[in-house]
C-alpha positions as CSV (number, residue, x, y, z in Angstrom):
1,M,25.0,-32.3,36.9
2,K,24.1,-31.2,33.3
3,K,23.3,-34.7,32.0
4,P,20.3,-35.4,34.3
5,F,18.6,-32.2,33.2
6,Y,19.5,-32.9,29.6
7,A,17.8,-36.3,29.8
8,L,14.8,-34.8,31.6
9,R,14.0,-32.5,28.7
10,Y,12.3,-35.5,27.0
11,I,9.5,-35.2,29.6
12,S,8.3,-32.2,27.5
13,W,7.1,-34.8,25.0
14,I,4.0,-35.0,27.3
15,A,3.2,-31.3,26.6
16,I,3.9,-31.7,22.9
17,I,1.8,-34.8,22.3
18,F,-1.2,-33.6,24.4
19,S,-1.1,-30.1,22.9
20,L,-1.2,-31.7,19.5
21,L,-4.1,-34.0,20.6
22,G,-5.9,-31.0,22.1
23,S,-5.3,-29.0,18.9
24,L,-6.7,-31.9,16.8
25,L,-9.8,-32.2,19.0
26,L,-10.4,-28.4,18.8
27,F,-10.1,-28.5,15.0
28,I,-12.8,-31.2,15.0
29,M,-15.0,-29.2,17.3
30,G,-14.6,-26.1,15.2
31,A,-15.6,-28.1,12.1
32,L,-18.7,-29.4,13.9
33,K,-19.7,-25.9,14.9
34,T,-19.2,-24.8,11.3
35,L,-21.4,-27.8,10.2
36,N,-24.0,-26.6,12.7
37,A,-24.0,-23.2,10.9
38,F,-24.7,-25.0,7.7
39,R,-27.5,-26.9,9.3
40,V,-29.0,-23.6,10.5
41,F,-28.7,-22.0,7.1
42,F,-29.7,-24.9,4.8
43,L,-31.8,-27.2,6.9
44,G,-33.6,-24.7,9.2
45,Y,-32.1,-26.1,12.4
46,I,-33.0,-23.9,15.4
47,P,-31.8,-24.8,18.9
48,K,-34.4,-24.4,21.6
49,D,-32.4,-21.9,23.6
50,K,-31.9,-19.7,20.6
51,A,-35.5,-19.7,19.3
52,H,-35.8,-15.9,19.9
53,L,-33.0,-15.2,17.3
54,H,-33.3,-15.0,13.5
55,T,-31.9,-17.9,11.6
56,A,-29.0,-15.9,10.1
57,D,-28.1,-14.7,13.6
58,I,-28.0,-18.3,14.9
59,G,-25.8,-19.3,12.0
60,I,-23.4,-16.4,12.4
61,T,-23.2,-17.2,16.2
62,Y,-22.1,-20.7,15.3
63,L,-19.5,-19.4,12.8
64,I,-18.1,-17.0,15.4
65,K,-17.8,-19.8,17.9
66,S,-16.0,-22.0,15.3
67,L,-13.6,-19.1,14.7
68,D,-12.9,-19.0,18.4
69,T,-12.3,-22.7,18.5
70,F,-10.0,-22.7,15.5
71,L,-7.9,-19.9,17.0
72,I,-7.4,-21.9,20.2
73,A,-6.5,-25.0,18.1
74,L,-3.9,-23.0,16.2
75,V,-2.4,-21.7,19.4
76,L,-2.1,-25.2,20.8
77,F,-0.4,-26.3,17.6
78,I,2.1,-23.4,17.7
79,I,2.8,-24.1,21.4
80,S,3.5,-27.7,20.8
81,H,5.8,-26.8,17.9
82,G,7.5,-24.2,20.1
83,V,8.0,-26.6,23.0
84,Y,9.5,-29.1,20.6
85,T,11.8,-26.5,19.1
86,L,13.0,-25.2,22.5
87,F,13.3,-28.5,24.5
88,I,13.8,-31.4,22.1
89,S,15.3,-30.1,18.9
90,N,18.9,-29.0,19.2
91,K,18.6,-26.2,16.6
92,S,16.7,-23.0,16.9
93,S,13.6,-22.4,14.9
94,T,15.4,-19.7,12.8
95,E,17.9,-22.4,11.7
96,N,15.1,-24.7,10.7
97,N,14.4,-24.5,7.0
98,G,11.4,-26.9,7.3
99,V,7.7,-26.4,6.5
100,L,7.0,-24.6,9.8
101,N,9.6,-21.9,9.3
102,W,6.9,-19.2,9.8
103,I,6.5,-20.2,13.4
104,Q,9.5,-18.5,15.0
105,T,10.1,-19.6,18.6
106,P,13.4,-18.1,19.7
107,N,12.5,-18.4,23.5
108,I,9.8,-19.3,25.9
109,G,8.8,-15.6,26.2
110,N,7.7,-15.7,22.6
111,L,5.3,-18.6,23.3
112,K,3.9,-16.6,26.2
113,N,3.4,-13.6,24.0
114,V,1.6,-15.6,21.4
115,L,-0.7,-17.1,24.0
116,A,-1.4,-13.7,25.6
117,E,-2.2,-12.1,22.2
118,V,-4.6,-14.9,21.2
119,I,-6.3,-14.6,24.6
120,V,-7.1,-11.0,23.8
121,I,-8.4,-11.9,20.4
122,I,-10.5,-14.7,21.8
123,L,-12.0,-12.4,24.4
124,F,-12.8,-9.9,21.6
125,V,-14.5,-12.6,19.6
126,K,-16.4,-13.7,22.7
127,F,-17.5,-10.1,23.2
128,L,-18.8,-10.0,19.6
129,E,-20.7,-13.2,20.2
130,V,-22.3,-11.9,23.4
131,V,-23.3,-8.6,21.8
132,F,-24.6,-10.4,18.7
133,V,-26.8,-12.8,20.8
134,N,-28.1,-10.0,23.1
135,I,-28.4,-7.2,20.5
136,D,-32.0,-6.6,21.5
137,N,-31.3,-6.7,25.3
138,L,-28.0,-4.8,25.8
139,E,-27.0,-3.9,29.4
140,W,-24.2,-1.8,30.9
141,K,-22.7,-5.0,32.4
142,L,-21.6,-6.0,29.0
143,L,-19.0,-3.2,29.1
144,I,-16.9,-5.1,31.6
145,L,-15.6,-7.4,28.9
146,P,-14.4,-4.8,26.4
147,I,-12.8,-2.7,29.2
148,S,-10.9,-5.8,30.3
149,I,-9.8,-6.5,26.8
150,V,-8.5,-2.9,26.3
151,L,-6.7,-3.1,29.7
152,M,-5.1,-6.4,28.7
153,A,-4.1,-5.1,25.3
154,I,-2.5,-2.0,26.9
155,G,-0.6,-4.2,29.3
156,L,0.7,-6.3,26.4
157,K,1.7,-3.2,24.5
158,I,3.6,-1.9,27.6
159,L,5.4,-5.3,28.0
160,K,6.4,-5.4,24.4
161,L,7.8,-1.8,24.5
162,N,10.0,-2.7,27.5
163,K,11.3,-5.7,25.7
164,E,12.1,-3.8,22.5
165,E,13.9,-1.1,24.5
166,S,16.0,-3.6,26.4
167,T,17.1,-5.3,23.2
168,K,17.9,-2.0,21.5
169,N,20.1,-0.9,24.5
170,S,22.0,-4.1,24.5
C-alpha cells in the first residue's frame, strides 16, 4: 500500500515546475514595473489615468508595485523549493548543506506560515499604495484594509504562540 503513494509523490513536480515558472514570470513583471518607474523619472512618461499625480508619486507607485510583485515571486520560489524538499527529496532541508540552506522547510505548516506572513506584508504594501495614490482624497473606507491587516497579523501571532507552546510542552 505504501509503494503507490510513494510513486505518486512525483506528481508534485507539477506544483514545483509551475511555481518556478510563475516565480520567473513575476520577476520579469517586477522588473518591467521598475523600468516603468525609470521611464517616469527620466523620460517623463505619465499614464493617462495618473495624470493628476506628481511625476515622483507615479514613479514611487510603480516601485511599490514592483516590490509587491517581487515579494510574491520570492514566495513562489520558496514554496517550490519547500514542495521539492518535502515531497521529492529524501532528506530534510536542515540536512541539506546546499545553496538554499537558508530556506528551512521542516513541514508543510512552515510553508503555510511563510505564505500567510507574506500575504499580510503584501496587503500592507497595497495599503501604502492606495494611500499614496489617494493622498489628496482619503476616505474612511480606506480603514477597512489596515483593520483587516491588523486582524490577520493578530491571528497569525495567536497561531504561532499555540505552536510554540505545544512544542515546549512536548
